N, C-alpha and C positions, 0 to 999 in steps of 0.2 A: 713242703707247699708253698715255699719261694721259689725253689728254682723251676717250680712248675710255673710257675706264676712270668718268672723270667722269660721263660722257652715261647710261654704266651704272646707277649708283649715285642717279642725279638721277631716273632712270624710276623704277626699283624704290622712292625711296621715295613717288615719287608714285602708285603703283598702291599699296605698302602702306594709305596713310593714306586712300587711295578705298576699300581693301577693309577698314578701320576702320568698327566700328559705334559710333555717339555714342550714350554713355549718358543717357537722359531724365534732367534734375536739373531739369526745373522743379516747383516747387513752390509750393499756394495758401498765400498770404499775406495776415495782414490786419495794419493798421500802426494805432498811436495816437497819434490826433491830439488836440490838449489847447487850450485857450484858458487865461489866467492871468492873473489879475489879482491882485496881491499872495501872499498866502497860501491864495488860493482858484482853484480850480485844476476847468474844467469839462472830462471826457475824453469822447471821442468814436471809435470803430471804424469804419476803414473797412476793410468787406470786399470780396470778392469775388462774385460773381455764386452765386448757390446756383443747384446742379443736379437740377433738381425729380427724382424718381423716379413713374413712370409708375403712375397708379391711387392716389397717396398723395396726403395733405394737403396744403397747401402749406408750400413746406419756411421753413425759420427760423432765425435765430443767436440761442443763449442766452450769456449772459456770466459772467464769474468773473473778475471786477478786483481786483487787489492789489495795494494803494497806495503801497504802499511804508514807511506807519509801525506798520502793525499791524492798518488796518482792511482790510476788504474788502464789495466791493458786486454786487449781480448784475444792477444796471440797464441799459440799453444804454448809458445818456449819463450815467453820476455827477456829483456834484459834489459838491468834497470840500473841506474848510477845512482847512489844517495848525495847528498847533499852534505849531510852532518852525520857524525858520529853518533851513535848510541843505540838502542834497543827497538826496531821495529817489527810489527806482527803482521805476516803476510797471511790473507784469505783467498782463499780459492773457491769457485762457484760454478761449478760442472753442470753442462746441459747432456742429454741424452739424445739425440734425432736419430729419428728412425728406430728407436731400441725399443723393445718388448719390457725393459724393468724398470726399477728405480735410478733417480738420476745420484749416482752416486757420492756417497756424503763423505765431506773430508774436514777436518782439524785444522786449525792454525798452528803457523810453524814461524816460532820465534828468532828472527835474525839479529845477530849482534855487530855492527860494524864499529870497529877501534883504529881504524887508519881510513885518509884519506888519498887515496893513491890515482883516482881518476879524475879530472876536473872537468869534464866534457858534462857537467850537470846540464838539466833542460828543465825548463818549469813546467807548468801544467800547459797542455796545450790550449791557444786560445779558443773561444769559442765564439767571437766576434762576427765571423759570417753567418748567427744562431742569434743575434742579435743579443747574446751575453748571456743566453739561459738556454739549457737544455736538461731532458730529461730521459735518461734511457732504461733499461730493464735487461735482465741477462736471459730470462727468458718468457713464453708465456704462461700464465696460471693454468695449475693444475689444481684440482682439490686436493688438500690434505697435503702441501706440496710447498714448499722453500721458494723464494725468488728475490731476489735484487735488487733496487731500484735506486742509480746510481743521478743526483740532483746536480746539474754543476752550474754557476753563475761567475760571475766577469765583472770586475769594474770595469764597467766604460768611461767613467767620468776622467776628467783630468784634475782629479783631486781624490785622498785619501775620505772613504765610504763608510758609515755604520747604518747597516740595515737592517733586514729583516725577508725569512724565509717561509712561507707555507705551504706545505704540501698536503693537502684534502682525499679523503679514501674513504671508501665504504660508499654509493650511493644510495638515497634512499628510494628511489626506483624498484631497490630490489627486494624483497619480505626482511630476509636476512643478510647478517655482515659477509661479504666477499672474504676479506681481509683481516689479519690479525699484525700490527706491527710491534715486534720481536725485541729487538735493537738498531740504533741507527749511530752510527761512531762518525766524529769529525776530526779535521787536523789542520783546523784554523780559531781553536778557541771559542765555535761558535757554542752557544748555549740555549740550552730551552726554555722555554718562557709560557707560563699559563694565562690565555689571556680569552675572553668572550668574543668570539669572533661572529660576526655579522656582515655574511657573506653571499638560471637555465643553463645552460650547456652553453656556453660559447662554441661553433661549430670550426675549434681548430684544428690542424693538422698538423700534429706532432712526431710526423717521419723522420728518422733519420734513417738517410742510403747513402747509396755511393750511385752518381751520375756512370751509365751504360753510355757507349758510343759506337760510333761505327768504325772508331782510330782502336790502336790496340794499348790504349791506355784509360786509368780509369782515375778520381778523383770522387771527395766527400762532396755532398751537395744536400742542402734544405731545400725542401720544395715551398714552403711557406713559412716566412719568417715570424719569429715567435712576436704575440699579441703586443703593442706595449699602450699602455691604457693610461689616464688620468685621475678617475676618479676610484679610488681607495677602498671608501665604505659600497658604494656598489658592486664593487668587486667582490668583496666578500660576503657579502650579504647573498650577491648570488650563487657562490660557493656554497656558504652555510644553508641554502635553501635546497641544495644539490647532493649534498654529501655530509655523514653523521658524522665522521672525523676529520678530526684533523695537526698534524705535528708542528708546531712552530719554534722555527727558533731564531734568534738575534746573532748580527755577528760583526765584528768592531776593525779599524783599521785595517780594509779591505785599499793595496795600493791600485795608484793609476793602472790597469791591464791586468791586473791579477785574477786569475781563476782558481776556482774552490770547489772542491766534491765533497756532498755528503753523501755517507752510504748509508741504505737501509733495508732491512732483512723483515721481508715481511712473508709469514705463513699465510697460508691460501685455508680458510676452514671450512671443516665438514658439510656445513650450511651452506655452500658455494652452490651458487645454482650451477645445474650439470646440466646447462642447454650448450652442446658444442660448439652452437654458431655465435652463440651471445657475445659481445661486445659489451666490457667495462672499463672505466675508464677513472684514473688518479688526475687531480690537477695542482697545478703549482701555480703561487706564485710570489716573486720577488719582488723586494720593495730593496731601490740601490740604496736611497737615502732616509731613515726614519723621520726625519723632518720634513720631507716631502710627500705627498699623492702617487708618485707617478708610479709606473710599478709595470712588471709583465705579468703574462699570462702563458703559461705552457698547460697543453694538455695530453698524455700519456694513455695513447690507445691500444688496449690490447684484447684477445680474442679468450676466450675461455677453451681450454685444448684436455681431450683424456688422452694426448700421449705428442712428443715435441715433431711435429712432421712440419714443415717448411712449407707444404705445400696445402694449403688451405683456405676455407672458404667464409665467410662472414658476414651479419646483417647487423644493422642498429635495431630491427624491427621485433626485438625479443616480446616486449612488452607496450603495444600501441593502444590509445585509447580509441576505439572505432567511430566515436563521435566526433574526433579531430583531425584524422587520417586522412581523410580527403584532402587535407591542406596541406598535408607533410610530405617531405621527398624522402623515399626509403633507400639510407646509402649500403651499397655491397663492395665487399671488398674481396680481390681473390688475391690471393698470396704465392709464389712461387721461388722455388731458389733450385739453379742449375748444379747437379750434382755428381755433372762429370768432369772429367780429365781436361777438357778443351772448350775452350767459349763458345756458346750459343750466339747464334744469328739470325736465327728465326726461332718465335714462339707463339704459341698457337694458342689461343684459352677458347674453349666450345663451352659457352656456359646459358644452363637451362635459365627462360624466362618463365617464369605462373602467369598464370591466363588473365589473374583479373590485375595484371599490370599494366598500363599503357605506354605504349611502347614507343607511341608520337613522343614522351615526354623524358626518352632515355637521354643521360649527360653523362660525358666527361668529368668526373670532378680530379681527379689527379692520376700518375701515372709512375712508372719505374720502370725499365729505362724513360725517361723524359724525354720524348718527342714530338712534334707536330703531328696532326693526322695527314693522314698518307692521301692525296689531290687524285680527285676522280678519274676514272679514263686515261692515265699516266701509270707508263713504269714506273713505280720507284727506285731512284737512285742514291736519296740519301736515306739515313733511320727515318723510320715512319711508324703511324700506330695506324691499322687499317679496321675499322670497324662495318660490318655485314650484320645485318636485323636479319632475322628470317620469324617465319610465324610462330616458334615454341622455342627460340635461341638467338642470342648473339652471340656471335666471332669473333674477337679480337686476335690480331696477327700484330705481332713485333717486329720488323723487317728491314735486312740489313744496320741489327744493331751487335755488340757487343757486352755479352753477360757473360764472366767471367766463370769456370769450371772450378768447385770446394775442393776436386783432388787435381786441380792446373799448379802446376809449378810455379815457384812465385807468389804466390794467393796466398796471404797471410792476412786477411782478414774478411771473413766467412759472412758476413753484413754486405760484401760486395760483388757474392753469386748471388743476391736475393733480389726480386723485383715486385710489383703489384699493380692492377688495375683499380681502382677506385671508382666506381658511377651511380648514379641514382636513378631512379623511378617514381611514379607518381601513381595512384591506384588509377582503375578503367574509371568508367560514371557509373556502372552497377558491379559490383562486386560483395562476395557473402564473407560473413563472419567465419573465415575455416583460415588454419594456417597452412601454409604455403612451405614447399620443399624446393633448394634447388641447388646442382653442383654443377663442377666444373670439369671438363677434360681438357689437361695440359700438357701439348706436344712441344718438345724441345729438336727442333730442327726437323729430323728422321724417326726420333725413334718412336717407342710404342707410348700413347697415353699413359700419364696420369692421374688417377680420379683423386678426385676431394674429397672428404666429409659436405653433408648436407647444410646447406644455412637455409634456417629457418627463421618464418616470419609467424608474427604471433599475437593474437589481443588479447589485452586485458578483459573481462568479464563485461563491464561497466553494467548501468545501473537503469532499470528503463520502470517511470512511472506511467499508470495507465487509472484513466477516471472509467468511472462504469457504473452502469443505470439502466433499470429494466423492466421487468415482471414476473413474478413468479405464479404458475397456475396449480392450485392444490384441487385435481381432482375429485379427490375422496371428501371434502368438505363441502359445506352448504353455503352458498352465498359469501364465495371466500372471495377478497382482494388482496393484493401483496405488490408494492411498488419499495422497490429500494436505489440507495446511490452506495457505492463504495470508490475502494483504491484500488489496484494492481500493483506487483513489484514483480521484477525480472529481469533476465540480463537482456543487454542493450541489443535488439536486432540481432536476436538469436537465427540462427542456420538451421538446424534441424530439431535434437532432441533438447528440452530445457526443462529448468525448474520456474512452476510461477506459485506465487502466494496472495491470498489477498484478503480485504479484509469488507464485509456489506455490513450496511445498517439497512434491513430490510422492515417495513410497516407493516404491520396484518392485521385484516380485520376478516371474523368469520364464526356463522353461527354452529351453535354444537345441537346435536339432533334433540330435538322436541322430548321430555322426560313429563311423561303421562303417568298420575298415580292412583287408581279408583278402590273404594270399600266401602261396605255396607257398617252402617252405625243401627242398631237398634236401640229406640226410646225405651224407656218404663212401662209405657200401655201397651210397648209390644210394635210399635209403628218405626217402618224400616226406610231411613235415608241414603240414597246415594250419593257420594263424597267423590270430585273429580279435582285433582290437584295438578295443575299443568306447569310446569318451569321450563320457558323459552331460555336460553342462555348465550348473550354476542360476547364473545371475546376478540380483544385489542391488545396485541403484542409489539413488542419492539425487540426484535430478535437480528444476533448479529450473529452471521456466516462468516467462517475461516477456511477456507477451500486450500487445500496445498496438491499442486496438479504437477505430471508429471507430461509435456505439452511436446509435440510434433507438428512440424511444418511441413505437408506435405509437399506445397511447394511457395511462392511468392506470394496465395490467395488465400487459402486452403488451408485448416490445421484445425490436429484431433486431438484431446487430451484425457487425462483420466485422472481420477486423487481420490482423498480421503476428506472430510470435513466435519466441522465441529459448529454447534449449532448452541448459541448459549441464551437464554431467555433472558433478556436484561430485563426488562421489563412487561408485568400483567398488569390487566384488568379485565374481570367477569362482571358484565352486567345483567343481572338475572330478572328475571318479572314473573313472579308466580300467582298465576288466578287459581282459586279456589272457588269451584262452583256445589252447592246444593240442591238435588232433585229426591222430588218426595215416591217414596217406593223406592223398589231397584230398576227401575229403568230411568233413561234420561225425558219424562214426557213431562212433567211439570217441576221449571225452574223454582224454588222458594230462593235461595239469595245469589249472588255472585259479589267478592272481595279480589281485589287487586293488589298486590305488596312486590317493592320493587327494591334490590339490593344490591351493590355493588364491592367483590373482592380487587384489593390491589396486592400485587405483590412483587418484589423486585430479586432477580437474580436466582430465578426459582430452578431449575435445572438447566443440566446442557444434553444433548442428542448427538449420536455421531451416524454416519454415515458415509457411503463413497458416492462415487459422482461420474457421467461420459461428457465427451463436451465437444463440441463441436461451430466453426468459424467463419468466415468466409469474408474475404474485403481483401485488407492488407495484413497479411499476418504477420510479419515482423514488425514492422512500423507503422502507426497510422489508426487510420479509424477501422472497425470491422463488426461484424454481426455475428450473434452466437446463440447456440442453443445447449441447454444443458437439460439432464435429467438425473434428479438426486434421489437413491435410494436410502433412506433413514433407517435405523436401530429403531424405530416407533409405528406402530400400527397408524393405519390413515395420514402417514407425513411423508410420502412419495411424492413430489412434486414435479415438474419439467420448468425450464427458467428461461427465457427468451432476455435478451439483452443486447446493449448495443457497447463498445470497448472504446477507447482513443489512446495508446499506448505511445509516451514520450520519449 
């Protein structure tokens, strides 16, 4: 028996293994390769093949090297000189542009420096042109992928300073958190502190880019300097109202002119907003001296993407309050990158403009390459931006510029090949509560156009509270009167389909059918008497009506709807008058006696009835006053009724 059991278990095990699906754990990886000569190290990435996207430009990698001593580089193969002997951990973040796969994962590489053979060490580059504070990222966020944020700060004072660094993330305007801080790395003994911060979003431009010009040279430039503020408590309160999370670091002994870098690794969450045109931000606050309130603020602006495509369009109009949006400018930003082997001299952006925007309010906020607006009726001879506004599009044309190509010789910094146009508009006088979509065709010189993603604007549902009053008409009830007041709740200024819930308090009065009972009584002597009992009932009740409707606005003035309704009898009172008449004989020829009695019956919350309804309104269908008529079919005999009312939605 035992051999048979052994064979059975062996076959069962083989069958089970054969039925098990092996999970695919293959991951694309990039390796760090380096060549060392004393304290001079040259790094090189070993990356997997790129997976082209059909119809997209040639795919490429971009890099962010964290060199283990506080320095970083965006070059593909950086050469770095370490100042001191020691062990250093180098990290590499690789971004795959125009690639159809996930970014390659990398492992940190340890480098040991035992000899100082090169004394040509350079300190971390100054960021004085950015007011001593900058924030950069290695890529735009993609749900469930990692990204690296580098916060750089510089002591611009003429004394050694001890300060503080804040990084706020996860905006409260989004339902779920977008980022999880998985790690941060410091190289100047910065330490994490826990504090209760009390700190709406300033319109700060954090873009770090490169200036293009008509000449064959380019250099770094900051479009708007880091904002310097004095009221630290107000800034922290403002940031705390805007963001869920914050990382706080303290630092000591920053020498005059010294620049330091802090590296943060974030993982985007699965719940991250999936709107690929939405803009999310992080905010940094740099306090150079903990003894004073002076500080600097920087916003890092990012578009959510599904792939790392530098040619994209975004908007900050993802979740707008419809009540307040009329007073707000909606920002749009179109980014582009020259992926050619030579410089671009002319770049044309053909951008869709939704009808609901007022083109008269069009305003250019910033641009790169930075240049003046082209003069009218003149042929430009210098770098300029020409704008042409048409009925459904705006054309932006950069003329006489120099934007290097990513495949161009001697171009080592990918950011120098990128540009953008940021503009804003207000909504027109009469616009509907619907989302908009717009995209851009990007044309480099005379090449085929590159079509961006759609930038979407949409509105928060908003809440509209309404007041309602009217009269209920019960055709099947005698002498009925029914007046009511109530309230409604619905999305604010809905466009077409929407839900509406109501609460109505109705005061009803009606008479029940008169009940007459006759009987013949026979006395001991054989005399007969007719006894007639007449009962008249007057009903009074307070009734709560709770309807839920699906409504549809045919236009701005006519709306229809249908739904279900519950009727709760909150309180009822029956006043009965009972009259007893006694007649001699079998007929009512001679009245012997007549008596009248009254009684009252009161109840509360006696029953609940259900029904369906159909509704029509005329007036201001979306917001404001209107008149309505409704027919309610209750699942109770003789209780169907018409409702006529006025309503005002706020």
